[in-house]
Backbone as ProteinMPNN parsed JSONL, in Angstrom:
{"seq_chain_A": "MWALSQAEVARLFGVSRQAVGKWLRHGVPPERAGAISDLAAATDLLVRHLKSDRIPAVVRRPIPSLDGVSLMDLLAQGDTPALLAVCRDMFRFERAHA", "coords_chain_A": {"N_chain_A": [[1.744, 4.248, 6.066], [1.803, 3.649, 3.381], [1.87, 6.091, 2.292], [-0.468, 7.607, 1.563], [-3.012, 9.947, 0.868], [-6.142, 11.0, 2.38], [-7.879, 11.51, 0.293], [-6.753, 9.991, -1.776], [-7.048, 7.406, -0.72], [-9.816, 7.312, -0.627], [-10.409, 7.418, -3.386], [-9.235, 4.993, -4.216], [-10.841, 3.154, -2.881], [-13.271, 3.754, -3.893], [-15.018, 5.602, -2.704], [-16.174, 8.604, -1.005], [-14.028, 11.276, 0.15], [-14.91, 12.214, 2.551], [-16.218, 9.97, 3.533], [-14.067, 8.297, 4.096], [-12.898, 9.767, 6.152], [-14.925, 9.463, 8.037], [-14.713, 6.693, 8.457], [-12.265, 6.652, 9.764], [-12.897, 7.952, 12.123], [-15.074, 6.488, 13.183], [-14.798, 3.824, 12.619], [-14.42, 1.11, 10.262], [-16.868, 0.246, 7.835], [-18.8, -2.806, 7.988], [-18.955, -4.131, 5.476], [-16.603, -3.463, 4.246], [-14.656, -4.505, 5.792], [-13.22, -6.917, 5.276], [-11.547, -6.261, 3.086], [-10.047, -4.187, 4.231], [-8.827, -5.59, 6.265], [-7.203, -7.395, 4.788], [-5.537, -5.5, 3.581], [-4.325, -4.38, 5.845], [-2.925, -6.618, 6.823], [-1.151, -7.077, 4.707], [0.266, -4.68, 4.786], [1.433, -4.948, 7.298], [3.28, -7.007, 6.78], [4.966, -5.659, 4.957], [5.951, -3.605, 6.606], [7.299, -5.095, 8.486], [9.406, -6.186, 7.028], [10.657, -4.272, 5.449], [12.333, -1.089, 5.219], [10.641, 1.683, 6.498], [10.549, 4.04, 4.955], [10.848, 3.093, 2.419], [8.568, 1.797, 1.654], [6.406, 3.289, 0.292], [7.491, 3.507, -2.338], [7.864, 0.825, -3.039], [5.244, -0.23, -3.086], [4.259, 0.999, -5.304], [5.775, 0.144, -7.382], [6.022, -1.553, -10.485], [5.321, -5.024, -10.826], [7.098, -7.502, -12.249], [6.348, -10.256, -12.523], [3.645, -10.098, -12.462], [2.853, -9.024, -14.815], [3.577, -6.331, -14.824], [1.833, -5.084, -13.095], [1.196, -3.24, -10.135], [1.282, -3.223, -6.482], [-0.346, -1.141, -5.673], [-1.986, -0.95, -7.917], [-3.383, -3.381, -7.713], [-4.784, -2.844, -5.361], [-6.348, -0.684, -6.243], [-7.918, -2.038, -8.061], [-9.474, -3.399, -6.37], [-8.721, -5.853, -5.529], [-7.855, -7.073, -2.981], [-7.341, -9.599, -1.741], [-5.519, -10.767, -3.578], [-3.497, -8.856, -3.441], [-2.58, -9.215, -0.798], [-1.69, -11.858, -1.026], [0.415, -11.561, -2.871], [2.162, -9.971, -1.367], [2.743, -11.755, 0.716], [4.048, -13.695, -0.765], [6.269, -12.262, -1.613], [7.936, -12.283, 0.562], [8.713, -14.879, 1.115], [11.064, -16.411, 2.313], [12.086, -18.934, 2.592], [12.359, -20.015, 0.136], [14.631, -19.025, -0.9], [17.868, -19.542, -2.169], [20.965, -20.784, -1.018]], "CA_chain_A": [[2.905, 3.583, 5.53], [1.77, 3.684, 1.925], [1.922, 7.519, 1.943], [-1.692, 7.943, 0.846], [-3.892, 10.942, 1.472], [-7.526, 10.533, 2.486], [-8.46, 11.582, -1.05], [-6.274, 8.823, -2.528], [-7.719, 6.227, -0.151], [-11.199, 7.388, -1.102], [-10.428, 7.034, -4.804], [-8.913, 3.572, -4.317], [-11.964, 2.359, -2.385], [-14.494, 4.158, -4.57], [-15.894, 6.329, -1.786], [-15.802, 10.009, -0.861], [-13.027, 11.594, 1.164], [-15.643, 12.324, 3.804], [-16.466, 8.601, 4.008], [-12.815, 7.825, 4.7], [-12.814, 10.459, 7.437], [-15.88, 8.8, 8.936], [-14.106, 5.4, 8.813], [-11.205, 6.908, 10.738], [-13.509, 8.352, 13.394], [-16.081, 5.562, 13.711], [-14.513, 2.45, 12.22], [-14.704, 0.704, 8.885], [-18.134, -0.465, 7.741], [-18.616, -4.262, 7.879], [-18.757, -4.596, 4.089], [-15.222, -3.135, 3.862], [-13.749, -5.075, 6.793], [-12.328, -7.908, 4.665], [-10.535, -5.552, 2.293], [-9.166, -3.469, 5.153], [-8.038, -6.617, 6.954], [-6.165, -7.814, 3.842], [-4.598, -4.39, 3.428], [-3.568, -4.276, 7.092], [-1.994, -7.751, 6.889], [-0.099, -6.816, 3.711], [1.075, -3.582, 5.326], [2.23, -5.512, 8.387], [4.426, -7.691, 6.165], [5.876, -4.648, 4.414], [6.592, -2.915, 7.734], [8.196, -6.036, 9.151], [10.546, -6.59, 6.202], [11.234, -3.163, 4.695], [12.447, 0.2, 5.887], [9.36, 2.366, 6.282], [10.628, 5.037, 3.889], [10.867, 2.39, 1.13], [7.258, 1.209, 1.365], [5.666, 3.959, -0.787], [8.048, 3.168, -3.654], [7.65, -0.609, -3.301], [3.847, -0.497, -3.429], [3.982, 1.601, -6.613], [6.662, -0.455, -8.379], [5.44, -2.645, -11.271], [5.828, -6.354, -10.496], [7.227, -8.206, -13.522], [5.608, -11.53, -12.563], [2.224, -9.764, -12.597], [2.753, -8.248, -16.049], [3.753, -4.91, -14.572], [0.842, -4.562, -12.152], [1.781, -2.928, -8.831], [0.391, -3.434, -5.339], [-1.346, -0.063, -5.75], [-2.946, -1.331, -8.959], [-4.249, -4.407, -7.138], [-5.675, -2.162, -4.429], [-7.296, 0.084, -7.052], [-8.837, -3.004, -8.678], [-10.266, -4.011, -5.31], [-8.276, -7.241, -5.356], [-7.015, -7.116, -1.789], [-6.797, -10.937, -1.491], [-4.323, -10.931, -4.41], [-2.487, -7.964, -2.88], [-2.018, -9.893, 0.36], [-0.959, -13.038, -1.512], [1.662, -11.086, -3.465], [3.043, -9.558, -0.258], [3.22, -12.973, 1.373], [4.999, -14.337, -1.665], [7.487, -11.445, -1.66], [8.78, -12.537, 1.726], [8.884, -16.325, 1.348], [12.512, -16.552, 2.309], [12.479, -20.344, 2.55], [12.656, -20.363, -1.264], [15.958, -18.474, -1.24], [18.947, -20.538, -2.263], [22.236, -20.34, -0.426]], "C_chain_A": [[2.964, 3.652, 4.006], [1.854, 5.119, 1.397], [0.731, 7.924, 1.067], [-2.469, 9.01, 1.608], [-5.291, 10.335, 1.608], [-8.206, 10.543, 1.124], [-8.024, 10.38, -1.894], [-6.928, 7.543, -2.031], [-9.164, 6.178, -0.641], [-11.304, 6.927, -2.551], [-10.197, 5.539, -4.955], [-10.069, 2.677, -3.868], [-13.303, 2.768, -3.006], [-15.515, 4.828, -3.664], [-15.443, 7.783, -1.737], [-14.71, 10.165, 0.209], [-13.684, 11.696, 2.536], [-15.944, 10.936, 4.391], [-15.223, 8.038, 4.675], [-12.614, 8.485, 6.061], [-13.74, 9.829, 8.467], [-15.336, 7.439, 9.378], [-13.064, 5.599, 9.907], [-11.775, 7.258, 12.113], [-14.359, 7.246, 14.026], [-15.834, 4.098, 13.359], [-14.983, 2.156, 10.803], [-16.046, -0.029, 8.851], [-17.896, -1.966, 7.506], [-18.338, -4.756, 6.459], [-17.348, -4.296, 3.559], [-14.198, -3.822, 4.763], [-12.769, -6.082, 6.189], [-11.203, -7.252, 3.884], [-9.545, -4.83, 3.194], [-8.281, -4.454, 5.906], [-6.901, -7.124, 6.067], [-5.093, -6.74, 3.702], [-3.731, -4.235, 4.676], [-2.541, -5.401, 7.207], [-0.839, -7.561, 5.901], [0.835, -5.721, 4.214], [1.961, -4.073, 6.46], [3.458, -6.242, 7.846], [5.447, -6.686, 5.64], [6.647, -3.952, 5.53], [7.625, -3.821, 8.397], [9.489, -6.277, 8.36], [11.231, -5.46, 5.436], [11.425, -1.947, 5.601], [11.205, 1.008, 5.522], [9.411, 3.396, 5.157], [10.663, 4.41, 2.503], [9.48, 1.908, 0.706], [6.494, 1.953, 0.264], [6.192, 3.625, -2.187], [7.761, 1.715, -4.012], [6.212, -0.864, -3.734], [3.464, 0.073, -4.791], [4.802, 0.967, -7.733], [5.935, -1.57, -9.144], [6.114, -3.974, -10.925], [5.885, -7.161, -11.784], [6.4, -9.496, -13.605], [4.096, -11.321, -12.661], [1.98, -8.894, -13.829], [2.767, -6.749, -15.799], [2.717, -4.275, -13.664], [1.541, -4.325, -10.812], [0.8, -3.295, -7.719], [-0.696, -2.36, -5.317], [-2.407, -0.382, -6.799], [-3.916, -2.383, -8.434], [-5.248, -3.791, -6.158], [-6.743, -1.389, -5.197], [-8.325, -0.82, -7.728], [-9.741, -3.663, -7.64], [-9.875, -5.446, -5.021], [-7.331, -7.35, -4.164], [-6.567, -8.533, -1.427], [-5.528, -11.196, -2.314], [-3.186, -10.063, -3.896], [-1.802, -8.632, -1.687], [-1.201, -11.105, -0.067], [0.383, -12.643, -2.117], [2.645, -10.674, -2.373], [3.59, -10.777, 0.471], [4.287, -13.657, 0.526], [6.324, -13.58, -1.727], [8.474, -11.82, -0.55], [8.848, -14.016, 2.1], [10.376, -16.648, 1.229], [12.968, -18.002, 2.265], [12.795, -20.787, 1.117], [14.021, -19.869, -1.702], [17.001, -19.584, -1.226], [20.235, -19.961, -1.687], [23.312, -20.176, -1.476]], "O_chain_A": [[4.045, 3.706, 3.418], [1.902, 5.333, 0.186], [0.894, 8.498, -0.01], [-2.566, 8.973, 2.835], [-5.584, 9.29, 1.027], [-9.025, 9.67, 0.835], [-8.827, 9.817, -2.638], [-7.32, 6.691, -2.829], [-9.664, 5.12, -1.022], [-12.184, 6.14, -2.898], [-10.886, 4.883, -5.737], [-10.261, 1.584, -4.401], [-14.343, 2.196, -2.682], [-16.721, 4.65, -3.831], [-14.444, 8.15, -2.356], [-14.512, 9.29, 1.052], [-13.097, 11.318, 3.55], [-15.925, 10.758, 5.609], [-15.317, 7.374, 5.707], [-12.204, 7.826, 7.016], [-13.374, 9.682, 9.633], [-15.479, 7.066, 10.542], [-12.986, 4.818, 10.856], [-11.198, 6.901, 13.141], [-14.368, 7.082, 15.246], [-16.6, 3.227, 13.772], [-15.821, 2.858, 10.238], [-16.333, -0.835, 9.736], [-16.899, -2.346, 6.892], [-17.567, -5.697, 6.268], [-16.955, -4.831, 2.523], [-12.996, -3.725, 4.516], [-11.596, -6.092, 6.562], [-10.042, -7.643, 4.007], [-8.34, -4.859, 2.947], [-7.109, -4.172, 6.155], [-5.769, -7.269, 6.529], [-3.897, -7.033, 3.705], [-2.531, -3.984, 4.569], [-1.412, -5.167, 7.638], [0.313, -7.85, 6.224], [2.055, -5.827, 4.08], [3.115, -3.659, 6.572], [4.553, -6.108, 8.394], [6.649, -6.845, 5.854], [7.854, -3.735, 5.414], [8.689, -3.366, 8.814], [10.538, -6.541, 8.946], [12.283, -5.677, 4.834], [10.753, -1.807, 6.623], [10.774, 1.009, 4.369], [8.41, 3.602, 4.473], [10.521, 5.118, 1.506], [9.248, 1.642, -0.473], [5.97, 1.298, -0.637], [5.404, 3.478, -3.122], [7.448, 1.409, -5.162], [5.982, -1.64, -4.661], [2.454, -0.328, -5.369], [4.548, 1.228, -8.909], [5.304, -2.431, -8.531], [7.332, -4.036, -10.755], [4.844, -7.476, -12.36], [5.817, -9.79, -14.649], [3.353, -12.269, -12.916], [1.02, -8.124, -13.877], [2.067, -5.988, -16.467], [2.719, -3.058, -13.479], [2.385, -5.122, -10.402], [-0.355, -3.633, -7.977], [-1.844, -2.647, -4.977], [-3.591, -0.116, -6.591], [-5.12, -2.3, -8.673], [-6.418, -4.173, -6.133], [-7.919, -1.437, -4.837], [-9.468, -0.415, -7.942], [-10.664, -4.398, -7.99], [-10.607, -6.173, -4.349], [-6.154, -7.677, -4.319], [-5.491, -8.678, -0.846], [-4.57, -11.779, -1.806], [-2.031, -10.487, -3.911], [-0.576, -8.613, -1.586], [-0.126, -11.348, 0.481], [1.384, -13.324, -1.896], [3.831, -10.996, -2.449], [4.774, -10.822, 0.805], [5.297, -14.136, 1.041], [7.382, -14.19, -1.877], [9.687, -11.689, -0.711], [9.022, -14.358, 3.27], [10.862, -17.093, 0.189], [14.122, -18.274, 1.933], [13.429, -21.822, 0.914], [14.513, -20.254, -2.762], [16.99, -20.453, -0.355], [20.536, -18.781, -1.864], [24.441, -19.809, -1.151]]}, "name": "protein", "num_of_chains": 1, "seq": "MWALSQAEVARLFGVSRQAVGKWLRHGVPPERAGAISDLAAATDLLVRHLKSDRIPAVVRRPIPSLDGVSLMDLLAQGDTPALLAVCRDMFRFERAHA"}
């Protein structure tokens, strides 16, 4: 959904491309499970509320309230809890005014 290659995923998680391939074949190692879970939950929100072809642009767009940091930047920083929190906040429709 984020339109990332295995090489990009590897770079974002600080591992080799081969390690990402191994994750895909054998599962994510326990020490990465929390980050992957956060990323999966954030992706689920994006898929639920956006057209799938828009997701790659949205995750790369600077977020003004975060001083121009994007969701991709948060992922690159390893801050998947913040990434998930930002996604949850993006879709808090109860705050919308009529």
